[in-house]
N, C-alpha and C positions, 0 to 999 in steps of 0.2 A: 414508545419504546417499550419493545417487547421484555415482560418477565421471564426468567428460565427460573424452574424448579430444581431445586438441587436436593438430596435427602436431609432433613431438617432444618432446611431455610428456603426462601424465595430470595433471589439476588435482583434486585430493580433496575441494576445498571447494565446489565449485559443485553443487548440489542441480538437480534436475529443474526447469526452468523459469527458472533464473538465466540473466541476461545471459552470455554467453560474453566471454571474452578478447577485447579490439578493439586489436589490434596487427597492422595488414596491411601494416607495413613490416620490413625487415630488423634494426630494432633490437633489441637484447635488451629483454626483459619485466624490469620493475622487481623484480618478486618474485624473481626469478632472481639478480637483481645483489644484492639483499641477502641473500639466502640463501647467497651465496658470501663475503660479508664476515662476516657474523655470524649466529649463531642466534637464535631469539626469546629461546630462554630467556638466551642471555648479554646481550641486550639488556635484558631486564627486571632481572637482577640484577646488571649491572655499574654503569658509572660513571655512567650517566643515572638509573637510580634511585636511587642514592645521593646524587647532587646534588640532585634534586628533593625528596627525604626531607629532606636537610639544611637546604635553604632554608626548607622549610614546619616542620619540627618545632617552632621555638620558638614559634609562635604558633597552629597550626590543629590540632585534635583529629585530622583526617584526615591531615596531615602528620606527626603522631606516631605513629599507626597504620602508616602506610607505610614509615616508618623501622624496622619492627620487623625487616626482613630484612636491616638493614644494620649491627645491634648497638646501634642507639639506643632508649632507653625509649619504649615506646607504652602508652597507656592502654586500660582496658577499654571496649568498645563500648558499654557500658551498658544492657546487656539480657541475660539467661540464654540461652545458645544452645540452640538445640533439636536433638534427636538426630535423625541421618541415619534416614531411612524409606523405604519403597516404597509406603506406602498411597495408595489414591486420595482424597486429602482434602488440604486446605491446612492446616499446622500452623504456628500462629505463637508468639512467645515469650509468656511470662506479662507480664500487663499490657496486651496487644496482642488486638485482634479483627479478624475477618475477615468480610466478607458478600459473598454472591453478588449480582452486581448488574448489571442492564441486559444480560441475555443476549440472543443474536440473536432478534429477532421483539420484543422488546418495543415496545407501542405509544407513539408520541411525538407523533403529530401528525394533521393531516385528522380523519377520524370515530374516530380512536383504534383500528383495527383489531386485533382481538385475535389473539394468536399462534396459528397453525394450520398443520399441514403442508398443508393445502388452500389456504392464503392466495394471493391472486391476485398477480401482477407488480405491479398498482397497491397493493394492500394493502403489499407491501413496500417502496414509496417513502413509506410513512409508518412503517415499524418500523426499529429498530435493525438494521444491517447484519451480516454474518457475519464472524468471524474477527478480532477486535479486535486493534489493533496500537498505533501512537504515539497519545499523548491527552495532553491539558491541561486543566486547571481554572481556567477564567476567573471571578473573583469579581465578584459584584454588589454594588456598593456597599461593595466591601471585605471583603465577609463570607467566612468559612472554612467556613459551613455552607449558603450559598446561591449557588449560580452556575452557569454553563453549562458541562458537560463536553463536550469535543470529542475525537472519536477516529476513528482511521482503520479501515477494515475491507480487509485485505490481499486476499484472495480468497475464493472459495466452494467447497464441496464439494457439485456437486448431487444426488449419490444421498441425501444427508441434506436437503437443502434442499426436495426435492419429496417426500420421504418414499418414494422410489422405489429402494431400495436392492439390492432383489432382482435378481438376476442382473447386477449391476454389479461391476466391479473394485473391490478393497477399496484404492482409493487416491483421491488428490485429484482426478485427471483422467477418471473416470468420469461419464458422463452420459447420460441416456435419450435416444434417437432412435427415428426410425421406420425401417423396414426399408430405405428408399430413401436413408437419410441425412440427411434433413431433420430439423427441430427443431420442438416446439411454441412457437409464438410466445411465447405468455404465460409458458413455462418460461424461455425466454431473457430475456424483459423482468424477471421476478424475479432471476434471475442477475445481470443488469445492476444492478438496484436494490439487491442485496444489497451489491455493491461500493461505495467510495467512502467518505463521511465521514457520520457523525451531530454533530449539533449538539443536546443536550437539556439541559434545565434540571432542578437536580438540588438536593434539599435536605435536610439532617440534622435528624430530629425530635428531640423531648428525650429519646426512648429510646436515642440514638445510632444508629438505622439511618436508611439513606439512602432516598429515595424520588424518583421521578421526577415532576415537577411539569408539568401539561399548560399550555404555554406559547405565545405568538405567536411567540417566538423559536426556538422549535423547529422543525427543518429537516433534510431529509435531502439531501445533494448526492451524487448516484449516478454511474454509467456512462452516463446520459443527458441530465444537467443541462447546458443550455448554458452554453458558458464563452469568456471572452476570450483571446485572445492577445495578450501585452505584451511588450516588449524588441524585442531585433535580429532575432528570426524573423518576428515579426507583420508581415502585409502582404507578403511575399515570396513569390517562386515556390515556395519549399518548401513551403508549407502551403495553397496555392490547392487547393481541392475543390469537389466539386458543391454541398456543403452551404454552402460560404463561399467564393465565387469572388475574393473580395479578401483571402483569407487571414488575417481576424482573428478568426474566430470556430471554435471545434469542440464537439463534446459530450463530456460526461463525463471523468471521472478513475479510472484501474484502478490496481489493486495497489498500493495505497496503504502503505507501511511505514513510514520514520522520519517524524519532524514537526519543526516549530519554532514559535516564536512572536517575533512582531516587537515592537519598542519602541511602537510605535502599537495593540498590542492586538489584532493579527490572527493567524489560524492559518495556518500553512504546512503542506499535506500532500505528501509525497515520492511521485513515481511509480516505482516499481521495475521488477519484471519484466514490463512490459506486451507484449514483441515476440511472445509467444507466442500471444497472442490472434488475431493475422491471418494471413490466408491469401494468397498469392501465387502466381499459375500463369503470371507472365511467362518467358519461354524464358532472358532475361538479366535477372538480379536488379539492381536499383539497389542501388549499394555503399552509400549512405545508409541502406540498410534490412539489406541483409546484415552490416554491420559490429555491427548491435545484435542480431542473432540471428535475424531472419526468415527463412526458407527459403523455396526455391522448392517449394510445395506447396498441394495444394487442401484441405487442411484446416487449421483453427485450433484451439486449445486446446480449446474448446468448441462450436465450430462454429454460433457465432452469426451467422454470414452464411448459413447455410442454414435460418433460421426461415421457416416457411410463411408464405406471403403475399408475401415479398420486400421488406418494409418497409425504406424507405431507412435507418431508424435501425439496423437489423440488417444491411443488405448492406454497411454501410462497411467492415466487417471483413475485407473481399474487397479486397485491395490491387491487385489486378490491373490493368494498362493496359486498359481497355476503348473508351475514348473517342478521340476525336482530339486531345483536350487536358485537362490535369489538372482543369480546370473541369467537366469531363463525366464523371468517375468518382471512384474513392477511392484511387488510386495513391497520393497524397501524405498520406491519413489516419494512417499510423503516426506521421510526422513530427511530429503534434501531441500526442504523448505523450512522456514521458521528464523532464518537468520539475517545479518546484515549483509548486504551486497555491495561489494566497492565498485565503483565505475570511474574511469579516468576520462573526464570529458574533454579532454585535449589531446586524446589518443583515440581517434575512432576504430581503428583497426585491433583495440584492445579487447581482450576476454574478461568481462565482468567476473569477480570473484566473489564467493561466498565465505565470509570470515567467521567459520564456526566458532571461532574461539572467544567470540564476543557474545556467546548464549544463543539458545535456540528456545523461543516462545513466541508468543503475539507481540510484537515490538508496536505499542501504541504511539506512544509519545517519548 
């Protein structure tokens, strides 16, 4: 875990790529106020935990277990605990089983392109993305054995994605590039398509094993997918770009971490640490960007804006002010990220919607 230095303090929690603290005022940081009043241990062991445990202990098994730290009786968890281990394998209690399932590159749509380190950017648009995170199972006809599994793909590691690890730093930020600093356009496309969300139908067989089902509902929502902006930010000057002069559309979702599910059975994907993907060489940085962690620099996390050929879908990651107005460049492109993205898993033709009324920040949990 990388420590990040800020004026007056070191934050031991933030890792590389995390959104920094955003408090440009002279007001105290809430974490400091909380730390001055009580420690985390005091909070967990004190009156709050006792009150919650006491209220729940009478009726809920979870409540009775939580009450264990307060002297109240708690039941068994219902299975035999497993020993602590350091082996490179998943160990589950007796009576349970584990299955390695839908790894990165699993084909789900289109011509069902098989996994390969040489797979193209277009192939990746029909395969399971990279680095799984928040996920939800949507039952089909109420079945617990047949449904849609929808999952986030938080980030990529290009040194693995392209099978080009040789000579690259052993960290998540290493990526192949040409001597002049440019990037291979198809590699950039593959990285963008490995981000986002997967919707895949899965079914459990009589042998208990789960399998991917080739189905019309299977789809990838990626860093290139057209998306609608809705809510108070949509249609405002803040999100006017060359791609969307009326400020109502954008492309892609990135760094999806947590998720949610609506009562009307749609999926919400949370955008977390998206700021590092953008470059900006403006002499004076827009405070709407700097407070989210965008810096004055010619480099983005993966240099997507330097993809050979200068395609618009890649150039947008350079937020420098080049034109006479926001409708002539991508100075506002970062303002289209940091939201909750609503996806209808049962309508593969639907356009994902960024719900700006749910707030803009690094959505972790």
